[in-house]
N, CA, C and O atoms as a DFTB+ gen file, in Angstrom:
792 C
 N C O
     1  1      15.375      18.672      15.993
     2  2      14.117      19.273      16.380
     3  2      13.107      18.153      16.629
     4  3      13.096      17.157      15.904
     5  1      12.272      18.306      17.634
     6  2      11.299      17.279      17.973
     7  2      10.058      17.393      17.096
     8  3       9.821      18.411      16.446
     9  1       9.270      16.310      17.097
    10  2       8.096      16.225      16.231
    11  2       7.186      17.446      16.380
    12  3       6.852      18.097      15.389
    13  1       6.789      17.753      17.601
    14  2       5.833      18.835      17.801
    15  2       6.437      20.186      17.436
    16  3       5.711      21.116      17.086
    17  1       7.772      20.299      17.518
    18  2       8.413      21.569      17.172
    19  2       8.326      21.844      15.679
    20  3       8.160      22.992      15.267
    21  1       8.437      20.799      14.867
    22  2       8.281      20.979      13.422
    23  2       6.860      21.420      13.088
    24  3       6.659      22.360      12.319
    25  1       5.877      20.738      13.666
    26  2       4.493      21.132      13.408
    27  2       4.261      22.582      13.828
    28  3       3.558      23.327      13.145
    29  1       4.851      22.975      14.945
    30  2       4.705      24.354      15.428
    31  2       5.371      25.335      14.456
    32  3       4.802      26.377      14.134
    33  1       6.575      24.995      13.995
    34  2       7.293      25.843      13.046
    35  2       6.490      26.043      11.764
    36  3       6.384      27.156      11.249
    37  1       5.928      24.947      11.259
    38  2       5.185      24.994      10.002
    39  2       3.743      25.470      10.182
    40  3       3.047      25.756       9.209
    41  1       3.305      25.550      11.449
    42  2       1.940      25.943      11.810
    43  2       0.903      24.982      11.211
    44  3      -0.080      25.396      10.597
    45  1       1.161      23.686      11.413
    46  2       0.273      22.628      10.931
    47  2       0.061      21.617      12.050
    48  3       0.724      21.678      13.085
    49  1      -0.870      20.684      11.834
    50  2      -1.146      19.616      12.805
    51  2      -1.162      18.289      12.048
    52  3      -2.126      17.974      11.351
    53  1      -0.084      17.516      12.191
    54  2       0.019      16.270      11.415
    55  2       0.266      15.038      12.275
    56  3       0.462      13.946      11.740
    57  1       0.260      15.189      13.578
    58  2       0.557      14.057      14.457
    59  2      -0.590      13.064      14.509
    60  3      -1.643      13.260      13.903
    61  1      -0.353      11.988      15.255
    62  2      -1.377      10.985      15.473
    63  2      -1.303       9.833      14.491
    64  3      -0.550       9.866      13.518
    65  1      -2.099       8.818      14.767
    66  2      -2.167       7.620      13.951
    67  2      -3.625       7.272      13.754
    68  3      -4.480       7.683      14.538
    69  1      -3.907       6.523      12.718
    70  2      -5.272       6.080      12.459
    71  2      -5.507       4.796      13.236
    72  3      -4.870       3.773      12.984
    73  1      -6.428       4.865      14.181
    74  2      -6.692       3.691      15.014
    75  2      -7.566       2.669      14.289
    76  3      -7.364       1.462      14.423
    77  1      -8.525       3.154      13.533
    78  2      -9.414       2.243      12.803
    79  2      -8.763       1.848      11.494
    80  3      -8.097       2.660      10.851
    81  1      -8.954       0.613      11.106
    82  2      -8.456       0.214       9.792
    83  2      -9.442       0.707       8.737
    84  3     -10.631       0.873       9.012
    85  1      -8.940       0.935       7.541
    86  2      -9.813       1.356       6.447
    87  2     -10.766       0.234       6.094
    88  3     -10.551      -0.924       6.452
    89  1     -11.827       0.598       5.384
    90  2     -12.794      -0.412       4.999
    91  2     -12.243      -1.357       3.942
    92  3     -12.806      -2.425       3.701
    93  1     -11.154      -0.968       3.319
    94  2     -10.593      -1.786       2.249
    95  2      -9.327      -2.501       2.713
    96  3      -8.506      -1.939       3.438
    97  1      -9.194      -3.723       2.287
    98  2      -7.994      -4.505       2.565
    99  2      -6.777      -3.891       1.886
   100  3      -5.645      -4.106       2.319
   101  1      -7.010      -3.123       0.816
   102  2      -5.921      -2.630      -0.015
   103  2      -5.254      -1.353       0.498
   104  3      -4.147      -1.026       0.069
   105  1      -5.902      -0.634       1.398
   106  2      -5.357       0.643       1.869
   107  2      -5.046       0.554       3.355
   108  3      -5.858       0.072       4.144
   109  1      -3.857       1.025       3.728
   110  2      -3.371       0.836       5.088
   111  2      -3.605       2.083       5.946
   112  3      -3.741       3.183       5.409
   113  1      -3.655       1.923       7.279
   114  2      -3.950       3.044       8.171
   115  2      -2.909       4.171       8.090
   116  3      -1.753       3.960       7.725
   117  1      -3.366       5.358       8.441
   118  2      -2.513       6.552       8.428
   119  2      -1.424       6.476       9.493
   120  3      -1.685       6.162      10.654
   121  1      -0.223       6.766       9.074
   122  2       0.905       6.927       9.990
   123  2       1.874       7.902       9.317
   124  3       2.430       7.586       8.266
   125  1       2.083       9.081       9.908
   126  2       2.980      10.049       9.258
   127  2       4.439       9.618       9.343
   128  3       4.849       8.972      10.308
   129  1       5.220       9.980       8.328
   130  2       6.660       9.756       8.379
   131  2       7.242      10.632       9.475
   132  3       6.960      11.829       9.530
   133  1       8.049      10.049      10.344
   134  2       8.639      10.834      11.425
   135  2       9.532      11.929      10.853
   136  3      10.232      11.727       9.861
   137  1       9.492      13.080      11.493
   138  2      10.342      14.185      11.039
   139  2      11.821      13.804      11.098
   140  3      12.603      14.227      10.246
   141  1      12.207      13.016      12.087
   142  2      13.614      12.602      12.186
   143  2      14.022      11.769      10.977
   144  3      15.162      11.852      10.520
   145  1      13.089      10.960      10.455
   146  2      13.366      10.184       9.239
   147  2      13.497      11.120       8.038
   148  3      14.364      10.915       7.189
   149  1      12.653      12.137       7.960
   150  2      12.747      13.100       6.867
   151  2      14.066      13.868       6.920
   152  3      14.656      14.162       5.881
   153  1      14.526      14.193       8.123
   154  2      15.834      14.851       8.271
   155  2      16.932      13.979       7.675
   156  3      17.791      14.462       6.937
   157  1      16.896      12.692       8.002
   158  2      17.899      11.757       7.475
   159  2      17.819      11.669       5.960
   160  3      18.839      11.731       5.273
   161  1      16.607      11.523       5.441
   162  2      16.419      11.418       3.991
   163  2      17.045      12.599       3.268
   164  3      17.803      12.416       2.315
   165  1      16.734      13.800       3.713
   166  2      17.129      14.971       2.934
   167  2      18.540      15.471       3.246
   168  3      18.990      16.459       2.666
   169  1      19.234      14.800       4.150
   170  2      20.671      15.079       4.261
   171  2      21.430      14.323       3.170
   172  3      22.575      14.648       2.858
   173  1      20.769      13.298       2.586
   174  2      21.441      12.473       1.580
   175  2      20.793      12.551       0.197
   176  3      21.448      12.308      -0.816
   177  1      19.532      12.884       0.164
   178  2      18.799      12.905      -1.107
   179  2      18.594      14.346      -1.555
   180  3      18.086      15.179      -0.804
   181  1      18.995      14.624      -2.786
   182  2      18.879      15.990      -3.303
   183  2      17.521      16.209      -3.957
   184  3      17.092      15.452      -4.827
   185  1      16.868      17.263      -3.510
   186  2      15.599      17.668      -4.085
   187  2      15.756      19.099      -4.572
   188  3      16.307      19.942      -3.864
   189  1      15.273      19.378      -5.783
   190  2      15.403      20.713      -6.362
   191  2      14.068      21.448      -6.310
   192  3      13.008      20.826      -6.237
   193  1      14.129      22.749      -6.348
   194  2      12.893      23.540      -6.354
   195  2      12.086      23.302      -7.627
   196  3      10.883      23.565      -7.654
   197  1      12.723      22.814      -8.666
   198  2      12.031      22.528      -9.926
   199  2      11.316      21.176      -9.920
   200  3      10.553      20.875     -10.838
   201  1      11.560      20.359      -8.886
   202  2      10.918      19.048      -8.807
   203  2       9.437      19.185      -8.458
   204  3       9.017      20.133      -7.795
   205  1       8.669      18.215      -8.925
   206  2       7.242      18.109      -8.597
   207  2       7.050      16.771      -7.898
   208  3       7.147      15.715      -8.522
   209  1       6.779      16.824      -6.611
   210  2       6.702      15.622      -5.770
   211  2       5.247      15.242      -5.545
   212  3       4.424      16.085      -5.188
   213  1       4.937      13.971      -5.755
   214  2       3.610      13.443      -5.470
   215  2       3.737      12.467      -4.300
   216  3       4.537      11.532      -4.339
   217  1       2.937      12.701      -3.264
   218  2       2.930      11.854      -2.074
   219  2       1.645      11.039      -2.078
   220  3       0.560      11.578      -1.861
   221  1       1.771       9.726      -2.328
   222  2       0.605       8.851      -2.349
   223  2       0.274       8.389      -0.934
   224  3       1.099       7.772      -0.261
   225  1      -0.940       8.696      -0.494
   226  2      -1.330       8.412       0.881
   227  2      -0.769       9.490       1.800
   228  3      -0.129       9.192       2.809
   229  1      -1.017      10.753       1.438
   230  2      -0.359      11.881       2.121
   231  2      -0.907      12.150       3.512
   232  3      -0.282      12.874       4.287
   233  1      -2.072      11.579       3.849
   234  2      -2.638      11.834       5.166
   235  2      -2.903      13.314       5.373
   236  3      -3.617      13.941       4.590
   237  1      -2.328      13.871       6.429
   238  2      -2.555      15.275       6.786
   239  2      -1.562      16.223       6.118
   240  3      -1.617      17.435       6.328
   241  1      -0.658      15.670       5.315
   242  2       0.216      16.499       4.497
   243  2       1.599      16.789       5.049
   244  3       2.277      17.689       4.552
   245  1       2.033      16.061       6.053
   246  2       3.321      16.358       6.684
   247  2       4.472      16.459       5.683
   248  3       5.177      17.467       5.647
   249  1       4.664      15.418       4.872
   250  2       5.770      15.424       3.900
   251  2       5.662      16.618       2.961
   252  3       6.663      17.266       2.655
   253  1       4.452      16.906       2.508
   254  2       4.229      17.991       1.555
   255  2       4.700      19.331       2.116
   256  3       5.397      20.084       1.436
   257  1       4.320      19.622       3.345
   258  2       4.688      20.909       3.940
   259  2       6.180      20.970       4.257
   260  3       6.805      22.018       4.100
   261  1       6.745      19.865       4.698
   262  2       8.186      19.811       4.989
   263  2       8.989      20.102       3.721
   264  3       9.905      20.925       3.734
   265  1       8.643      19.428       2.634
   266  2       9.358      19.618       1.369
   267  2       9.181      21.043       0.849
   268  3      10.140      21.683       0.417
   269  1       7.960      21.520       0.896
   270  2       7.710      22.869       0.378
   271  2       8.468      23.917       1.186
   272  3       9.048      24.841       0.615
   273  1       8.467      23.780       2.498
   274  2       9.105      24.771       3.376
   275  2      10.614      24.820       3.169
   276  3      11.202      25.899       3.098
   277  1      11.239      23.643       3.072
   278  2      12.696      23.594       3.012
   279  2      13.266      23.594       1.589
   280  3      14.411      23.999       1.391
   281  1      12.494      23.151       0.606
   282  2      13.041      23.005      -0.747
   283  2      12.255      23.771      -1.805
   284  3      12.664      23.824      -2.965
   285  1      11.143      24.358      -1.416
   286  2      10.326      25.171      -2.317
   287  2       9.916      24.414      -3.578
   288  3       9.687      25.020      -4.624
   289  1       9.825      23.096      -3.475
   290  2       9.381      22.280      -4.605
   291  2       7.847      22.264      -4.635
   292  3       7.192      22.478      -3.615
   293  1       7.300      22.010      -5.803
   294  2       5.853      21.838      -5.931
   295  2       5.489      20.462      -5.382
   296  3       6.150      19.471      -5.692
   297  1       4.437      20.402      -4.570
   298  2       4.051      19.148      -3.922
   299  2       2.563      18.880      -4.135
   300  3       1.735      19.790      -4.108
   301  1       2.254      17.612      -4.346
   302  2       0.868      17.176      -4.512
   303  2       0.628      15.992      -3.604
   304  3       1.336      14.987      -3.676
   305  1      -0.370      16.111      -2.752
   306  2      -0.731      15.019      -1.858
   307  2      -1.985      14.318      -2.350
   308  3      -2.978      14.961      -2.687
   309  1      -1.929      12.995      -2.387
   310  2      -3.070      12.182      -2.800
   311  2      -3.582      11.439      -1.570
   312  3      -2.840      10.677      -0.950
   313  1      -4.847      11.658      -1.215
   314  2      -5.406      11.044      -0.008
   315  2      -6.837      10.599      -0.278
   316  3      -7.660      11.389      -0.740
   317  1      -7.133       9.335       0.010
   318  2      -8.470       8.802      -0.229
   319  2      -9.434       9.075       0.921
   320  3     -10.646       9.121       0.713
   321  1      -8.904       9.257       2.135
   322  2      -9.739       9.469       3.311
   323  2     -10.187      10.931       3.373
   324  3      -9.350      11.832       3.444
   325  1     -11.480      11.167       3.346
   326  2     -12.006      12.535       3.289
   327  2     -11.657      13.339       4.536
   328  3     -11.435      14.547       4.454
   329  1     -11.607      12.679       5.682
   330  2     -11.279      13.383       6.917
   331  2      -9.838      13.871       6.887
   332  3      -9.572      15.026       7.218
   333  1      -8.908      13.012       6.497
   334  2      -7.499      13.423       6.417
   335  2      -7.295      14.470       5.319
   336  3      -6.520      15.413       5.481
   337  1      -7.993      14.293       4.217
   338  2      -7.916      15.286       3.141
   339  2      -8.331      16.661       3.668
   340  3      -7.658      17.659       3.408
   341  1      -9.441      16.711       4.409
   342  2      -9.917      17.984       4.938
   343  2      -8.901      18.594       5.907
   344  3      -8.700      19.808       5.912
   345  1      -8.263      17.756       6.722
   346  2      -7.226      18.255       7.641
   347  2      -6.048      18.808       6.844
   348  3      -5.475      19.835       7.207
   349  1      -5.689      18.125       5.757
   350  2      -4.592      18.616       4.906
   351  2      -4.929      19.989       4.332
   352  3      -4.066      20.865       4.270
   353  1      -6.167      20.179       3.917
   354  2      -6.602      21.482       3.395
   355  2      -6.541      22.536       4.496
   356  3      -6.090      23.657       4.260
   357  1      -6.992      22.181       5.695
   358  2      -6.919      23.122       6.827
   359  2      -5.468      23.456       7.149
   360  3      -5.142      24.601       7.460
   361  1      -4.595      22.449       7.073
   362  2      -3.166      22.692       7.295
   363  2      -2.603      23.636       6.234
   364  3      -1.786      24.505       6.535
   365  1      -3.043      23.459       5.005
   366  2      -2.580      24.349       3.931
   367  2      -2.978      25.794       4.220
   368  3      -2.204      26.718       3.974
   369  1      -4.191      25.982       4.744
   370  2      -4.673      27.326       5.048
   371  2      -3.884      27.984       6.178
   372  3      -3.687      29.199       6.179
   373  1      -3.435      27.176       7.140
   374  2      -2.715      27.735       8.299
   375  2      -1.198      27.709       8.143
   376  3      -0.481      28.344       8.916
   377  1      -0.712      26.980       7.150
   378  2       0.721      26.770       6.912
   379  2       1.501      28.085       6.894
   380  3       1.064      29.077       6.311
   381  1       2.666      28.070       7.546
   382  2       3.473      29.281       7.721
   383  2       4.316      29.634       6.503
   384  3       4.824      30.753       6.423
   385  1       4.479      28.727       5.564
   386  2       5.325      28.993       4.398
   387  2       4.674      29.912       3.383
   388  3       3.484      30.217       3.467
   389  1       5.466      30.342       2.432
   390  2       4.982      31.243       1.380
   391  2       4.659      30.453       0.110
   392  3       4.984      29.272      -0.008
   393  1       4.012      31.137      -0.832
   394  2       3.699      30.568      -2.145
   395  2       2.924      29.257      -2.039
   396  3       3.354      28.227      -2.558
   397  1       1.788      29.306      -1.367
   398  2       0.961      28.122      -1.165
   399  2       0.370      27.587      -2.470
   400  3      -0.189      26.490      -2.498
   401  1       0.496      28.362      -3.552
   402  2      -0.022      27.907      -4.848
   403  2       0.690      26.655      -5.335
   404  3       0.188      25.957      -6.216
   405  1       1.869      26.364      -4.763
   406  2       2.632      25.174      -5.160
   407  2       2.324      23.951      -4.299
   408  3       3.033      22.947      -4.370
   409  1       1.269      24.031      -3.484
   410  2       0.861      22.910      -2.629
   411  2      -0.542      22.496      -3.049
   412  3      -1.475      23.297      -3.005
   413  1      -0.683      21.241      -3.457
   414  2      -1.966      20.742      -3.960
   415  2      -2.346      19.461      -3.209
   416  3      -1.486      18.664      -2.833
   417  1      -3.641      19.287      -3.004
   418  2      -4.158      18.041      -2.430
   419  2      -5.341      17.573      -3.266
   420  3      -6.157      18.374      -3.722
   421  1      -5.416      16.248      -3.459
   422  2      -6.523      15.638      -4.192
   423  2      -7.104      14.514      -3.347
   424  3      -6.370      13.678      -2.821
   425  1      -8.412      14.500      -3.222
   426  2      -9.091      13.425      -2.499
   427  2      -9.552      12.391      -3.529
   428  3     -10.607      12.535      -4.148
   429  1      -8.744      11.358      -3.693
   430  2      -9.067      10.307      -4.663
   431  2      -8.215       9.074      -4.348
   432  3      -7.293       9.127      -3.535
   433  1      -8.542       7.986      -5.001
   434  2      -7.724       6.784      -4.891
   435  2      -6.418       6.999      -5.651
   436  3      -6.388       7.706      -6.659
   437  1      -5.356       6.397      -5.172
   438  2      -4.032       6.581      -5.789
   439  2      -4.049       6.212      -7.264
   440  3      -3.488       6.922      -8.098
   441  1      -4.697       5.100      -7.578
   442  2      -4.685       4.615      -8.961
   443  2      -5.571       5.463      -9.878
   444  3      -5.538       5.299     -11.098
   445  1      -6.363       6.368      -9.295
   446  2      -7.221       7.248     -10.098
   447  2      -6.588       8.616     -10.344
   448  3      -7.077       9.391     -11.167
   449  1      -5.512       8.911      -9.638
   450  2      -4.858      10.206      -9.837
   451  2      -4.251      10.271     -11.237
   452  3      -3.528       9.365     -11.650
   453  1      -4.547      11.345     -11.959
   454  2      -4.001      11.546     -13.296
   455  2      -2.608      12.147     -13.175
   456  3      -2.462      13.315     -12.814
   457  1      -1.589      11.355     -13.475
   458  2      -0.203      11.820     -13.339
   459  2       0.006      13.012     -14.278
   460  3      -0.238      12.920     -15.481
   461  1       0.460      14.125     -13.710
   462  2       0.698      15.329     -14.508
   463  2       2.038      15.213     -15.226
   464  3       2.945      14.543     -14.731
   465  1       2.179      15.861     -16.395
   466  2       3.423      15.753     -17.171
   467  2       4.655      16.240     -16.416
   468  3       5.771      15.820     -16.722
   469  1       4.470      17.118     -15.438
   470  2       5.615      17.648     -14.695
   471  2       5.931      16.844     -13.426
   472  3       6.986      17.048     -12.826
   473  1       5.051      15.947     -13.012
   474  2       5.311      15.129     -11.825
   475  2       6.532      14.248     -12.073
   476  3       6.564      13.497     -13.048
   477  1       7.540      14.335     -11.197
   478  2       8.764      13.559     -11.458
   479  2       9.356      12.848     -10.239
   480  3      10.302      12.071     -10.374
   481  1       8.812      13.106      -9.065
   482  2       9.254      12.426      -7.847
   483  2       8.011      11.894      -7.136
   484  3       7.037      12.621      -6.936
   485  1       8.059      10.611      -6.755
   486  2       6.878       9.969      -6.197
   487  2       7.234       9.294      -4.871
   488  3       8.169       8.496      -4.799
   489  1       6.476       9.624      -3.828
   490  2       6.772       9.159      -2.469
   491  2       5.716       8.142      -2.026
   492  3       4.513       8.353      -2.179
   493  1       6.212       7.030      -1.470
   494  2       5.331       5.969      -0.976
   495  2       5.807       5.538       0.412
   496  3       6.914       5.017       0.553
   497  1       4.983       5.752       1.434
   498  2       5.253       5.193       2.756
   499  2       4.337       3.985       2.916
   500  3       3.416       3.996       3.732
   501  1       4.598       2.943       2.128
   502  2       3.865       1.675       2.178
   503  2       2.363       1.897       2.392
   504  3       1.781       1.341       3.324
   505  1       1.728       2.714       1.523
   506  2       0.354       3.134       1.811
   507  2      -0.741       2.152       1.432
   508  3      -1.872       2.266       1.906
   509  1      -0.408       1.173       0.565
   510  2      -1.463       0.288       0.090
   511  2      -0.879      -1.028      -0.407
   512  3       0.336      -1.227      -0.410
   513  1      -1.762      -1.912      -0.822
   514  2      -1.370      -3.263      -1.244
   515  2      -0.535      -3.243      -2.515
   516  3      -0.446      -2.231      -3.211
   517  1       0.072      -4.384      -2.798
   518  2       0.881      -4.543      -4.010
   519  2       0.055      -4.266      -5.260
   520  3       0.555      -3.667      -6.211
   521  1      -1.204      -4.696      -5.267
   522  2      -2.054      -4.513      -6.444
   523  2      -2.245      -3.024      -6.759
   524  3      -2.165      -2.615      -7.917
   525  1      -2.493      -2.233      -5.739
   526  2      -2.676      -0.791      -5.942
   527  2      -1.348      -0.155      -6.338
   528  3      -1.311       0.735      -7.188
   529  1      -0.264      -0.607      -5.726
   530  2       1.067      -0.095      -6.065
   531  2       1.375      -0.343      -7.545
   532  3       1.849       0.553      -8.243
   533  1       1.104      -1.558      -8.015
   534  2       1.366      -1.900      -9.425
   535  2       0.558      -0.994     -10.354
   536  3       1.092      -0.476     -11.336
   537  1      -0.717      -0.804     -10.049
   538  2      -1.552       0.061     -10.882
   539  2      -1.025       1.491     -10.897
   540  3      -1.022       2.147     -11.938
   541  1      -0.581       1.968      -9.745
   542  2      -0.077       3.340      -9.637
   543  2       1.230       3.492     -10.401
   544  3       1.420       4.480     -11.110
   545  1       2.131       2.526     -10.264
   546  2       3.403       2.571     -11.015
   547  2       3.134       2.510     -12.509
   548  3       3.782       3.214     -13.283
   549  1       2.188       1.680     -12.925
   550  2       1.851       1.601     -14.352
   551  2       1.323       2.942     -14.869
   552  3       1.610       3.322     -16.004
   553  1       0.558       3.657     -14.050
   554  2       0.094       4.998     -14.432
   555  2       1.273       5.949     -14.616
   556  3       1.291       6.757     -15.544
   557  1       2.251       5.845     -13.728
   558  2       3.448       6.684     -13.842
   559  2       4.179       6.357     -15.145
   560  3       4.579       7.257     -15.884
   561  1       4.348       5.075     -15.416
   562  2       5.061       4.659     -16.632
   563  2       4.332       5.097     -17.900
   564  3       4.970       5.484     -18.880
   565  1       3.013       5.037     -17.888
   566  2       2.253       5.497     -19.060
   567  2       2.418       7.003     -19.247
   568  3       2.463       7.488     -20.378
   569  1       2.507       7.743     -18.140
   570  2       2.687       9.189     -18.262
   571  2       4.055       9.519     -18.845
   572  3       4.213      10.514     -19.551
   573  1       5.053       8.670     -18.542
   574  2       6.398       8.887     -19.089
   575  2       6.422       8.595     -20.585
   576  3       7.173       9.227     -21.329
   577  1       5.609       7.644     -21.029
   578  2       5.510       7.385     -22.469
   579  2       4.974       8.607     -23.206
   580  3       5.362       8.884     -24.341
   581  1       4.081       9.327     -22.547
   582  2       3.523      10.532     -23.160
   583  2       4.485      11.715     -23.070
   584  3       4.615      12.496     -24.013
   585  1       5.160      11.837     -21.922
   586  2       6.076      12.961     -21.687
   587  2       7.343      12.427     -21.033
   588  3       7.345      12.135     -19.837
   589  1       8.422      12.295     -21.807
   590  2       9.684      11.760     -21.283
   591  2      10.286      12.720     -20.270
   592  3      10.338      13.927     -20.504
   593  1      10.741      12.180     -19.142
   594  2      11.381      12.982     -18.107
   595  2      12.076      12.064     -17.120
   596  3      11.858      10.852     -17.118
   597  1      12.906      12.649     -16.288
   598  2      13.629      11.933     -15.243
   599  2      12.653      11.612     -14.105
   600  3      12.011      12.509     -13.558
   601  1      12.549      10.339     -13.758
   602  2      11.591       9.899     -12.736
   603  2      12.318       9.153     -11.624
   604  3      13.176       8.309     -11.881
   605  1      11.960       9.480     -10.383
   606  2      12.475       8.732      -9.234
   607  2      11.348       8.435      -8.260
   608  3      10.419       9.224      -8.089
   609  1      11.459       7.277      -7.631
   610  2      10.535       6.866      -6.572
   611  2      11.281       6.906      -5.250
   612  3      12.445       6.513      -5.170
   613  1      10.608       7.380      -4.220
   614  2      11.157       7.356      -2.866
   615  2      10.246       6.449      -2.056
   616  3       9.084       6.776      -1.815
   617  1      10.780       5.311      -1.638
   618  2       9.999       4.350      -0.863
   619  2      10.495       4.332       0.575
   620  3      11.689       4.180       0.833
   621  1       9.566       4.487       1.501
   622  2       9.901       4.398       2.924
   623  2       9.175       3.198       3.518
   624  3       7.989       2.987       3.266
   625  1       9.903       2.419       4.309
   626  2       9.345       1.227       4.951
   627  2       8.655       0.346       3.903
   628  3       7.518      -0.089       4.082
   629  1       9.357       0.105       2.834
   630  2       8.772      -0.565       1.680
   631  2       8.557      -2.056       1.906
   632  3       9.376      -2.738       2.521
   633  1       7.441      -2.534       1.395
   634  2       7.171      -3.973       1.477
   635  2       8.053      -4.713       0.477
   636  3       8.483      -4.145      -0.527
   637  1       8.310      -5.960       0.757
   638  2       9.103      -6.797      -0.150
   639  2       8.407      -6.945      -1.502
   640  3       9.067      -7.058      -2.535
   641  1       7.072      -6.944      -1.493
   642  2       6.319      -7.064      -2.739
   643  2       6.582      -5.878      -3.664
   644  3       6.715      -6.048      -4.876
   645  1       6.658      -4.681      -3.094
   646  2       6.955      -3.487      -3.898
   647  2       8.319      -3.656      -4.581
   648  3       8.469      -3.439      -5.783
   649  1       9.292      -4.047      -3.778
   650  2      10.667      -4.165      -4.279
   651  2      10.750      -5.232      -5.363
   652  3      11.375      -5.019      -6.401
   653  1      10.128      -6.365      -5.125
   654  2      10.163      -7.458      -6.100
   655  2       9.566      -6.997      -7.430
   656  3      10.136      -7.242      -8.494
   657  1       8.426      -6.336      -7.359
   658  2       7.782      -5.859      -8.587
   659  2       8.677      -4.871      -9.328
   660  3       8.876      -5.008     -10.536
   661  1       9.215      -3.888      -8.632
   662  2      10.048      -2.878      -9.290
   663  2      11.270      -3.500      -9.945
   664  3      11.635      -3.131     -11.061
   665  1      11.903      -4.439      -9.260
   666  2      13.174      -4.982      -9.745
   667  2      13.006      -6.095     -10.777
   668  3      13.944      -6.410     -11.509
   669  1      11.830      -6.681     -10.835
   670  2      11.631      -7.784     -11.773
   671  2      10.687      -7.482     -12.924
   672  3      10.728      -8.159     -13.951
   673  1       9.837      -6.473     -12.765
   674  2       8.813      -6.226     -13.780
   675  2       8.817      -4.808     -14.342
   676  3       7.932      -4.455     -15.121
   677  1       9.789      -3.999     -13.967
   678  2       9.848      -2.626     -14.483
   679  2      11.289      -2.269     -14.852
   680  3      12.213      -3.058     -14.658
   681  1      11.449      -1.078     -15.381
   682  2      12.788      -0.573     -15.724
   683  2      13.366       0.304     -14.619
   684  3      14.337       1.027     -14.845
   685  1      12.783       0.246     -13.436
   686  2      13.344       0.985     -12.313
   687  2      14.541       0.243     -11.747
   688  3      14.534      -0.984     -11.644
   689  1      15.563       0.994     -11.384
   690  2      16.750       0.425     -10.740
   691  2      17.015       1.146      -9.427
   692  3      16.790       2.349      -9.297
   693  1      17.499       0.377      -8.456
   694  2      17.824       0.965      -7.159
   695  2      18.993       1.927      -7.314
   696  3      20.071       1.543      -7.768
   697  1      18.773       3.159      -6.939
   698  2      19.801       4.197      -7.016
   699  2      20.523       4.343      -5.684
   700  3      21.738       4.538      -5.645
   701  1      19.764       4.248      -4.588
   702  2      20.357       4.515      -3.279
   703  2      19.492       3.928      -2.175
   704  3      18.266       3.887      -2.277
   705  1      20.151       3.478      -1.126
   706  2      19.475       3.049       0.098
   707  2      19.923       3.975       1.209
   708  3      21.121       4.167       1.415
   709  1      18.969       4.552       1.930
   710  2      19.281       5.476       3.016
   711  2      18.751       4.881       4.311
   712  3      17.543       4.788       4.532
   713  1      19.684       4.485       5.151
   714  2      19.349       3.866       6.434
   715  2      19.053       4.964       7.459
   716  3      19.696       6.014       7.460
   717  1      18.080       4.711       8.324
   718  2      17.772       5.645       9.409
   719  2      18.421       5.082      10.672
   720  3      17.891       4.152      11.280
   721  1      19.566       5.640      11.069
   722  2      20.390       5.017      12.111
   723  2      19.664       4.683      13.415
   724  3      19.807       3.573      13.927
   725  1      18.901       5.608      13.950
   726  2      18.264       5.384      15.251
   727  2      17.134       4.365      15.184
   728  3      16.825       3.720      16.186
   729  1      16.522       4.214      14.033
   730  2      15.355       3.351      13.921
   731  2      15.664       1.973      13.339
   732  3      14.992       0.993      13.661
   733  1      16.689       1.902      12.476
   734  2      16.944       0.659      11.741
   735  2      17.633      -0.420      12.585
   736  3      17.724      -1.569      12.150
   737  1      18.114      -0.074      13.771
   738  2      18.776      -1.074      14.621
   739  2      17.837      -2.230      14.941
   740  3      18.247      -3.391      14.969
   741  1      16.572      -1.896      15.182
   742  2      15.601      -2.915      15.564
   743  2      14.658      -3.323      14.439
   744  3      13.888      -4.273      14.581
   745  1      14.722      -2.601      13.319
   746  2      13.787      -2.871      12.228
   747  2      14.456      -2.571      10.884
   748  3      14.654      -1.404      10.548
   749  1      14.806      -3.596      10.115
   750  2      15.509      -3.385       8.844
   751  2      14.680      -2.651       7.791
   752  3      15.232      -2.180       6.797
   753  1      13.371      -2.546       7.989
   754  2      12.517      -1.831       7.037
   755  2      12.556      -0.319       7.241
   756  3      12.016       0.434       6.431
   757  1      13.190       0.121       8.315
   758  2      13.315       1.560       8.579
   759  2      14.419       2.136       7.699
   760  3      15.541       2.382       8.143
   761  1      14.057       2.341       6.439
   762  2      15.020       2.851       5.459
   763  2      14.247       3.444       4.289
   764  3      13.064       3.170       4.086
   765  1      14.956       4.262       3.535
   766  2      14.421       4.798       2.291
   767  2      15.125       4.101       1.137
   768  3      16.337       3.894       1.177
   769  1      14.369       3.742       0.116
   770  2      14.928       3.189      -1.109
   771  2      14.586       4.146      -2.241
   772  3      13.422       4.488      -2.446
   773  1      15.600       4.571      -2.967
   774  2      15.399       5.484      -4.083
   775  2      15.554       4.689      -5.379
   776  3      16.605       4.101      -5.632
   777  1      14.515       4.674      -6.185
   778  2      14.557       3.986      -7.471
   779  2      14.483       5.001      -8.600
   780  3      13.679       5.932      -8.569
   781  1      15.330       4.805      -9.590
   782  2      15.364       5.684     -10.757
   783  2      14.903       4.900     -11.973
   784  3      15.271       3.739     -12.151
   785  1      14.094       5.545     -12.812
   786  2      13.659       4.927     -14.062
   787  2      14.761       5.071     -15.090
   788  3      15.206       6.183     -15.373
   789  1      15.208       3.949     -15.656
   790  2      16.323       3.983     -16.620
   791  2      15.815       3.654     -18.025
   792  3      16.597       3.632     -18.975
């Protein structure tokens, strides 16, 4: 299915890119994960309806609506840009899926989001600098100290800094690498890395 067909099916508007850079060096411009990449991810990665997925830098909410529609999992989008946050809310209102109570959006910085005890899957499409990533991962780890649970990270187009930090300074281990065949031929970063907390 083509990009616009998914948006039409879900009755949302998530296309486009952010032309202006953010005012902060630490936060990167909006770019939605391609639907074709999401198709590849979820043919190999199992997501359950009982999972609670947090998307850091969710933009207009594409991943959130895709996951909710196909897997009925609870999804939370974290977005610092007020304009994108508002579009995500408008998308939630028009979204074609049922049980919208399981779709949440918060307009805040990633490192300020209070990790909920049930949050167990965390998605990062290289949304911010290593410093913000470290702070966000540390928040996740502190939440696990309070409430033990199975935790996995899904990284798309991950920076080398993210990988180095996870593999050298945390208890996360690489569980799986999912290559995107059509895109990875010209760009080795076109892949998903799944890390599990051990």
